N, C-alpha and C positions, 0 to 999 in steps of 0.2 A: 341201469348200465347194460344189462343183458339185452334189453330191447333195442338199444342203440347199436350194439354189436350185430344183432340179427338183421336189423334194417340195413346196415351198411354192407353186410355180407350178401344180402338179397340184391341190393343195388349193384354190387360188383358182379355177381353171377348174371344179372340181367344185361349188364354192359358186355360181358364176355360172350353171352349168347347172341346179342345183336351184332357184334363184330364178326363172330364166326358165321352167322347166317348171311351177312352181306358179302363176305369174302368167298364163301364156298357153295352157296345155294345155286343149283342149276348146272354146275360143272360136273362132268362125269368122273374126272380123275383129279379133282382139286385144281391146281394152278394150270393156267393156259401154257402151251408149249412156247418156248422162246422163238420168236420169228427170225432172229439172227442166226440160229443154229442150222447151218447147212442149207439155208435158203438162198436162191439166186435173187439179185435185185430185180424189181419189176421192169419189164420191157417198156420202152417209151412208145406211146401211141404213134401211128404213122402220121407224117406231116409235121411233127413237132421237133424242132431243133433244140439246141442247147438252152441254157438258162436265159431268162429275160432281164 
């Protein structure tokens, strides 16, 4: 019974490690900044009119 508990605990820790690694690896301060916060909408390229 103890062996099953240790194996499931190890699997859970491995899952948490994989999720953490994929979410935060390579980012300097965790989450990316929200692009909607204070950003102006991108300008349309010249020569392009409204929606098609």
